[in-house]
C-alpha positions as a printed NumPy array, in Angstrom:
array([[  1.779,  32.661,  -8.327],
       [ -0.63 ,  29.787,  -8.83 ],
       [  1.555,  26.757,  -9.773],
       [  1.143,  24.926, -13.079],
       [  0.612,  21.273, -12.288],
       [  1.141,  18.686, -14.658],
       [ -0.793,  16.003, -16.168],
       [  0.292,  12.454, -15.115],
       [ -1.265,   9.854, -17.629],
       [ -2.653,   6.627, -16.072],
       [ -0.466,   3.176, -16.514],
       [ -1.337,   1.671, -19.729],
       [ -3.461,  -1.318, -18.08 ],
       [ -5.581,   1.349, -16.009],
       [ -9.307,   0.809, -17.118],
       [-11.297,   4.138, -17.689],
       [-14.077,   4.557, -15.121],
       [-17.315,   3.499, -16.336],
       [-19.964,   1.035, -16.208],
       [-19.642,  -2.173, -14.162],
       [-19.155,  -4.969, -16.206],
       [-18.399,  -8.914, -16.18 ],
       [-14.902, -10.395, -16.763],
       [-13.841, -13.765, -17.381],
       [-12.089, -15.187, -14.237],
       [-12.515, -11.844, -12.269],
       [-16.243, -11.79 , -11.906],
       [-17.494,  -8.29 , -11.991],
       [-15.337,  -5.32 , -12.349],
       [-16.138,  -1.702, -10.786],
       [-14.384,   1.083, -11.873],
       [-16.688,   4.358, -11.184],
       [-15.954,   6.035,  -7.873],
       [-19.455,   5.463,  -6.631],
       [-19.538,   2.004,  -7.423],
       [-16.236,   1.256,  -5.771],
       [-16.951,   3.218,  -2.763],
       [-20.423,   1.618,  -2.529],
       [-18.875,  -2.048,  -2.418],
       [-16.312,  -0.991,   0.1  ],
       [-19.225,   0.132,   2.537],
       [-21.663,  -2.358,   1.652],
       [-21.625,  -5.533,   4.206],
       [-22.797,  -7.668,   1.359],
       [-19.574,  -7.271,  -0.214],
       [-17.041,  -9.322,   1.749],
       [-13.502,  -9.799,   1.542],
       [-12.506, -13.202,   0.501],
       [-11.847, -15.109,   3.577],
       [ -8.715, -17.146,   4.362],
       [ -9.042, -20.598,   5.878],
       [ -7.589, -21.057,   9.594],
       [ -3.681, -22.566,   9.287],
       [ -1.119, -23.592,  11.854],
       [  0.061, -21.076,  13.993],
       [  3.881, -20.098,  12.921],
       [  3.062, -20.864,   9.233],
       [  1.879, -18.416,   6.485],
       [ -1.585, -20.19 ,   6.153],
       [ -1.853, -19.622,   9.922],
       [ -0.876, -15.681,   9.489],
       [ -3.346, -15.417,   6.632],
       [ -6.016, -17.2  ,   8.557],
       [ -5.585, -14.79 ,  11.834],
       [ -4.954, -11.247,  10.283],
       [ -7.952,  -8.794,  10.033],
       [ -7.063,  -8.273,   6.22 ],
       [ -8.562, -11.761,   5.492],
       [-11.041, -12.214,   8.287],
       [-14.761, -12.969,   8.228],
       [-17.078, -10.195,   9.402],
       [-17.623, -11.633,  13.082],
       [-13.749, -11.771,  13.497],
       [-12.79 ,  -8.707,  11.688],
       [-13.423,  -5.866,  14.594],
       [-11.33 ,  -7.551,  17.332],
       [ -8.365,  -8.539,  14.973],
       [ -8.461,  -4.859,  13.512],
       [ -8.459,  -3.521,  17.271],
       [ -5.251,  -5.245,  17.797],
       [ -3.545,  -3.368,  14.841],
       [ -5.312,  -0.206,  15.884],
       [ -4.154,  -0.462,  19.45 ],
       [ -0.341,  -1.338,  17.921],
       [ -0.406,   1.807,  16.178],
       [ -2.152,   4.316,  18.571],
       [  1.126,   4.982,  20.435],
       [  3.152,   5.876,  17.587],
       [  3.286,   9.679,  16.515],
       [  2.987,   9.782,  12.963],
       [  5.237,  12.95 ,  12.835],
       [  7.875,  11.027,  15.039],
       [  7.93 ,   8.667,  12.482],
       [  8.522,  10.873,   9.857],
       [ 11.619,  12.412,  11.329],
       [ 12.997,   9.141,  12.187],
       [ 12.462,   8.107,   8.61 ],
       [ 14.213,  11.053,   7.539],
       [ 17.095,  10.033,   9.733],
       [ 17.452,   6.549,   8.319],
       [ 17.232,   7.975,   5.004],
       [ 20.23 ,  10.228,   5.517],
       [ 22.205,   7.817,   7.054],
       [ 21.524,   5.353,   4.131],
       [ 22.654,   8.142,   1.697],
       [ 25.554,   9.014,   3.59 ],
       [ 26.745,   5.471,   3.277],
       [ 26.574,   5.45 ,  -0.308],
       [ 27.978,   8.312,  -1.737],
       [ 26.685,   7.604,  -4.98 ],
       [ 23.588,   6.333,  -6.788],
       [ 21.129,   4.758,  -4.555],
       [ 18.388,   2.398,  -5.555],
       [ 15.289,   3.886,  -3.612],
       [ 13.42 ,   0.539,  -3.789],
       [ 15.722,  -1.944,  -2.094],
       [ 17.896,   0.931,   0.057],
       [ 14.97 ,   2.883,   1.174],
       [ 11.274,   2.136,   0.359],
       [ 11.247,  -1.717,   1.207],
       [ 13.847,  -1.014,   4.167],
       [ 12.973,   2.081,   6.038],
       [  9.105,   1.772,   6.84 ],
       [  9.66 ,  -1.698,   8.197],
       [ 12.802,  -1.17 ,  10.004],
       [ 11.232,   1.596,  11.786],
       [  7.827,  -0.181,  12.48 ],
       [  9.357,  -3.365,  13.862],
       [ 11.247,  -1.174,  16.33 ],
       [  8.22 ,   0.567,  17.451],
       [  6.221,  -2.655,  17.552],
       [  8.808,  -4.159,  19.669],
       [ 10.459,  -6.905,  17.445],
       [ 14.219,  -7.93 ,  18.114],
       [ 16.747,  -7.387,  15.361],
       [ 15.117,  -5.361,  13.027],
       [ 17.413,  -5.685,  10.318],
       [ 16.627,  -9.221,  10.298],
       [ 13.144,  -8.367,  10.252],
       [ 13.084,  -6.618,   7.111],
       [ 14.134,  -9.461,   4.772],
       [ 11.478, -12.085,   6.664],
       [  8.585,  -9.506,   6.153],
       [  9.626,  -9.03 ,   2.521],
       [  9.497, -13.187,   2.254],
       [  5.965, -13.097,   3.608],
       [  4.738,  -9.956,   1.587],
       [  5.726, -12.085,  -1.371],
       [  3.126, -14.832,  -0.66 ],
       [  0.538, -12.715,   1.266],
       [ -1.987, -12.72 ,  -1.502],
       [ -3.237, -15.986,  -2.805],
       [ -1.941, -18.067,  -5.555],
       [  1.676, -17.713,  -4.602],
       [  4.494, -20.489,  -6.149],
       [  5.133, -23.388,  -3.222],
       [  8.808, -22.171,  -3.193],
       [  7.507, -18.866,  -2.492],
       [  5.166, -19.876,   0.09 ],
       [  7.959, -22.385,   1.733],
       [  9.968, -19.115,   2.139],
       [  7.169, -17.381,   3.654],
       [  6.59 , -20.326,   6.24 ],
       [ 10.205, -19.851,   7.457],
       [  9.907, -16.327,   7.277],
       [  6.877, -16.223,   9.551],
       [  8.529, -18.5  ,  12.282],
       [ 11.571, -16.454,  12.068],
       [  9.365, -13.49 ,  12.761],
       [  7.57 , -15.357,  15.343],
       [ 10.776, -15.879,  17.3  ],
       [ 11.815, -12.115,  17.19 ],
       [  8.425, -10.921,  18.275],
       [  7.401, -10.257,  22.157],
       [  5.412, -13.328,  23.379],
       [  1.675, -13.012,  22.744],
       [ -0.927, -15.053,  21.311],
       [ -0.348, -15.842,  17.694],
       [ -3.618, -13.923,  16.619],
       [ -2.238, -10.506,  18.122],
       [  1.316, -11.273,  16.769],
       [ -0.081, -12.08 ,  13.2  ],
       [ -1.768,  -8.75 ,  13.041],
       [  1.46 ,  -6.933,  13.918],
       [  2.889,  -8.647,  11.122],
       [ -0.032,  -7.634,   8.888],
       [  1.326,  -4.316,   9.736],
       [  4.961,  -4.814,   8.59 ],
       [  3.393,  -6.484,   5.416],
       [  1.249,  -3.597,   4.518],
       [  4.44 ,  -1.324,   5.117],
       [  6.383,  -3.675,   2.931],
       [  4.406,  -3.233,  -0.172],
       [  2.092,  -0.318,   0.112],
       [  4.107,   2.037,   1.8  ],
       [  7.026,   1.137,  -0.514],
       [  4.837,   1.729,  -3.258],
       [  3.97 ,   5.063,  -2.095],
       [  7.563,   5.999,  -1.371],
       [  8.819,   5.051,  -5.06 ],
       [  5.592,   6.767,  -6.647],
       [  6.743,   9.812,  -4.691],
       [ 10.294,   9.589,  -5.767],
       [  9.155,   9.218,  -9.543],
       [  6.546,  12.149,  -9.4  ],
       [  8.3  ,  14.531,  -7.023],
       [ 11.777,  14.564,  -7.169],
       [ 14.013,  16.836,  -9.777],
       [ 15.376,  15.309, -12.877],
       [ 18.235,  17.071, -14.807],
       [ 15.176,  18.069, -16.976],
       [ 12.811,  18.672, -14.726],
       [ 12.798,  21.06 , -11.064],
       [ 11.666,  20.02 ,  -7.942],
       [  7.932,  20.052,  -7.079],
       [  7.227,  22.58 ,  -4.133],
       [  4.707,  22.195,  -1.566],
       [  3.849,  20.219,   1.504],
       [  4.746,  16.78 ,   1.035],
       [  1.89 ,  15.008,   2.995],
       [ -0.411,  17.019,   0.714],
       [  1.638,  16.229,  -2.507],
       [  1.444,  12.561,  -1.509],
       [ -2.17 ,  12.182,  -1.283],
       [ -2.301,  13.462,  -4.888],
       [  0.281,  11.045,  -5.551],
       [ -1.973,   8.466,  -4.026],
       [ -4.844,   9.193,  -6.381],
       [ -2.751,   9.149,  -9.57 ],
       [ -0.545,   6.419,  -8.916],
       [ -1.745,   4.204,  -6.214],
       [  0.733,   1.699,  -5.137],
       [ -2.552,  -0.561,  -4.417],
       [ -4.566,  -0.28 ,  -7.537],
       [ -7.382,  -2.241,  -6.433],
       [ -9.062,  -4.86 ,  -3.854],
       [-11.428,  -7.736,  -4.   ],
       [-14.93 ,  -8.826,  -2.726],
       [-17.274, -11.35 ,  -2.969],
       [-21.021, -10.691,  -2.523],
       [-22.908, -12.704,   0.12 ],
       [-26.5  , -11.609,  -0.669],
       [-27.997, -10.17 ,  -3.799],
       [-26.743,  -6.74 ,  -4.212],
       [-27.29 ,  -4.051,  -6.928],
       [-24.009,  -2.157,  -7.729],
       [-23.492,   0.206, -10.82 ],
       [-26.952,  -0.455, -11.939],
       [-26.589,  -4.324, -12.154],
       [-28.311,  -6.779, -10.021],
       [-25.739,  -8.824,  -9.016],
       [-26.37 , -12.413,  -7.393],
       [-24.65 , -13.757,  -3.987],
       [-21.555, -15.257,  -4.571],
       [-20.436, -13.099,  -7.282],
       [-16.729, -12.235,  -7.128],
       [-15.807,  -8.243,  -7.358],
       [-12.682,  -6.594,  -8.45 ],
       [-12.836,  -3.242,  -7.315],
       [-10.329,  -0.763,  -9.094],
       [ -8.826,   2.264,  -7.331],
       [ -6.822,   3.623, -10.082],
       [-10.154,   3.928, -12.41 ],
       [-11.965,   5.162,  -9.516],
       [ -9.67 ,   7.742,  -8.649],
       [ -9.537,   9.398, -12.125],
       [-13.574,   9.217, -12.418],
       [-14.269,  12.564, -14.06 ],
       [-17.75 ,  12.912, -12.259],
       [-15.983,  13.244,  -8.979],
       [-12.385,  14.501, -10.188],
       [-12.48 ,  17.808, -12.438],
       [ -9.451,  17.506, -14.923],
       [ -8.806,  14.064, -13.648],
       [ -5.467,  13.394, -15.122],
       [ -4.201,  16.973, -13.802],
       [ -1.882,  16.591, -10.715],
       [ -3.487,  19.07 ,  -8.357],
       [ -2.86 ,  18.793,  -4.487],
       [ -5.665,  20.021,  -2.34 ],
       [ -8.589,  18.238,  -3.942],
       [-11.461,  17.9  ,  -1.281],
       [-12.745,  14.443,  -2.264],
       [-10.324,  11.482,  -1.028],
       [ -8.693,   8.825,  -3.071],
       [-10.128,   5.476,  -2.536],
       [ -6.429,   3.892,  -2.475],
       [ -6.427,   3.304,   1.671],
       [-10.119,   1.982,   1.17 ],
       [-13.104,   2.949,   2.871],
       [-15.795,   1.739,   5.515],
       [-15.018,  -0.61 ,   8.406],
       [-12.068,  -2.12 ,   6.654],
       [-10.607,   1.568,   5.656],
       [ -6.744,   1.313,   6.491],
       [ -6.087,   2.325,   9.968],
       [ -2.353,   3.421,   9.084],
       [ -3.111,   6.006,   6.756],
       [ -1.43 ,   8.726,   8.729],
       [  1.648,   6.56 ,   9.483],
       [  2.169,   5.747,   5.983],
       [  1.813,   9.229,   4.395],
       [  4.537,  10.356,   7.241],
       [  6.787,   7.628,   6.985],
       [  6.866,   8.227,   2.917],
       [  7.175,  12.167,   3.626],
       [ 10.079,  11.54 ,   5.819],
       [ 11.806,   9.525,   3.219],
       [ 11.095,  12.226,   0.634],
       [ 11.991,  14.825,   2.798],
       [ 15.665,  13.925,   2.522],
       [ 15.478,  12.674,  -0.974],
       [ 13.861,  16.07 ,  -2.329],
       [ 16.822,  17.997,  -0.524],
       [ 19.689,  16.097,  -1.557],
       [ 18.929,  14.028,  -4.588],
       [ 17.71 ,  13.956,  -8.299],
       [ 16.167,  11.248,  -9.627],
       [ 18.059,   9.402, -12.535],
       [ 15.982,   9.837, -15.755],
       [ 14.723,   6.766, -17.651],
       [ 11.756,   4.28 , -17.862],
       [ 10.582,   2.686, -14.785],
       [ 10.005,  -0.911, -14.696],
       [  7.362,  -2.68 , -12.346],
       [  7.364,  -5.914, -10.522],
       [  4.794,  -8.338, -12.025],
       [  1.537,  -8.106,  -9.912],
       [ -2.19 ,  -7.617, -11.024],
       [ -2.996,  -5.01 ,  -8.057],
       [  0.377,  -3.624,  -6.882],
       [  2.639,  -1.028,  -8.153],
       [  6.024,  -1.226,  -6.948],
       [  9.058,  -0.417,  -9.181],
       [ 11.859,  -3.14 ,  -9.709],
       [ 14.23 ,  -0.441,  -9.744],
       [ 14.419,   3.437,  -9.159],
       [ 17.678,   5.44 ,  -8.813],
       [ 18.585,   8.634,  -7.396],
       [ 21.725,  10.64 ,  -7.229],
       [ 23.195,  13.445,  -5.313],
       [ 22.802,  16.81 ,  -6.461]])
């Protein structure tokens, strides 16, 4: 029997896929799949680069990670993260994530907040162990403090907490040059935000409630469609370094760009019935990026999330009710999302 898949409306502030257009304070917004993909792979569209900072501080971390690196520095820094992930078998991570999730449910005996107890904890703790950090339980809150200030514009008090957290993580990490350590910490920060958001989106859309039966199917394939329809990272920024034509518009050098994954992933030119949850689509969502800066941890993130959801789907129902999200222009992580045993 062919399943009847639900229609999932976009978040209220998701723009429709359409022509690129200027926006005050943002520069130029790209919402169509082809335009966003073009900007991701065009070397003239560069990630905003962080200035170097003192090692052991947030500024030092941001100035050393591949995420905010200039093109000349990016390949070597990215290689550190790729090498750190290479020994990690994604399916083994899935199994260990399931074990930690089961232990958390066993200890709770009642309602569990997926955000704090699982999504922001399990991936970071597991990766901290695999990446050689001491005291993984101390790593989890430290990474959360760094993640809160990782993007530019954080309040001074949040930055100060992040400085202390970077110093703590430096002390817990194996001895190595700070640039290499920074890129290991960067992997943990990505797990704290993006993977946590994916787990929460999966729990919201794939878990049964009292009113809705559980969704069957392979979880990794289902999560790929969750990534398309409810991406935890809704967009990214670029700046043009030369004159470039995007979306039929000629843009001069120095134009800030906002690339909206959430809109591009619902582009009707690319995805038939774009609001329908239909696993197995042949065109990938852009949520993990594309080109030389595409996320190298995609298989790890998908399987870490699947490990948590394997157990939740087997043992829990989601508590019905509205879901509220942390205030952030580009991340989509709930403030709380509860499950209860069946």
